[in-house]
Structures are given as structure tokens and as C-alpha cells.
N, C-alpha and C positions, 0 to 999 in steps of 0.2 A: 504494499500499500504505500502511496506517495501523498498522504494528507499533510497539508501545512501545519496543522495543529500538532502533529507528531514530531516536528523539527524543532530542535533547540533554538531559541531565540525568536520564534514565530508565535503569534497569538498569545503573547505573554500576559496581557490583561485578562484574557478568558481563563487561562490556566491559574492565575493569581486568585481570580474570583471563585473558581471551583475549590481550591484548597482552603481559602478563607472561609468559605462556607462550611466546608468539612471540619475546619478548625473550631468554628463557632459551635457547631452541633456536638463535637466531642467534648468541649469544655462544659457545655450545658449538661450532657449526660454524665460526665464525671462528677460535676457538682451535685446533680441529683443523687447518683449512687452513693456518694460519700455521705450525704444528708440521710439517706436511707439507711446506711450501715450504722451511722451514729444513733439513729432512732430505734432501729429494730434488731441490730447486731446479726443480720443474716448473712451467712458466708458469701452467697452469690453477689450480694451488693458490694461487699468489700472487694471480691475479685473484679467485678465490672468497674469499680472506681479505679483500680490499679491499671486495668486495661485501657480505659478512656483517658487516663493521665498520660500513659505511654503513647497513645494515639495523638493526643494533643501536642506532645513534644515533637512527634514525627511530622504532624501537619504544620507545625510552627517552623520546622526546619525547611519544608517545602515552600511556605509562604516567603521566607527570607530569600530563598534561592530565586524565585520569580521576581521579587522586588529588585534583587541585584541584577538580573537579566534585563530589567527595563531601563536601569541606569545607563547613561552614555558611557562607552568604554574609553580608555585613554587613547586607543587607536583613531577614534573618531575626532574630527577637528571640533572644537567648541567655539561658539560665538562669544566674542569677547566684547563687553560693553565698556567704552571708555569712561573712566572715573576722572572727573575734574580734580586737579591737584592745585591747591592754593600754595604760592611760594611765599614763605615767610622771609623776612629780611635776615640776612646772614650775620650782619654785623649791627651793633647798636651804636648810633652816633653819640658821642659824648659832648 
């Protein structure tokens, strides 16, 4: 398959959105399961909380990867905006 979305550096905003959505859901599920475990002390809630925490860390890594891919690289020329510089007197007249 030659889909653009499967190539590195292409469709990065879409990929970022998908991983950010997955991160949000994983965080919510982790918080819910941690609260459920604190309330009911059921083993499966503790296991789920740990798994969702690991998934949150994994998705956070992917989000950072796609954010970095969207930043301009050093190889690309950057547009420079001239900044006005005021010249201060170099010597004070006595």
C-alpha cells in the first residue's frame, strides 16, 4: 500500500489528533479505574488502572513524536524577521 498517511512526516496533524484522542481516553479510563479500586478494592480495577497508566505513557510518547515531526527541521530554511536595533551612544560626553 502506498497511502500518504503511512509515510513518516505526512498527515502529522491527523496522526497527532488520533494519538491525542487515545491519550485522553486512556487517562480518563485510568483515573476511573484507580478511583474504582480505591473505593471497592477489586483486583481487576487495580490491574486496569496500571494498564491504562502504561497506555497513557505510551500514547504521550507518540503525541510528542508527532509534535516534533510537525516542527520545522534545521535543514529547512527559516524566515527571519528583522528586529530593529537601537544604537546607544558608545561614549558619554563629559
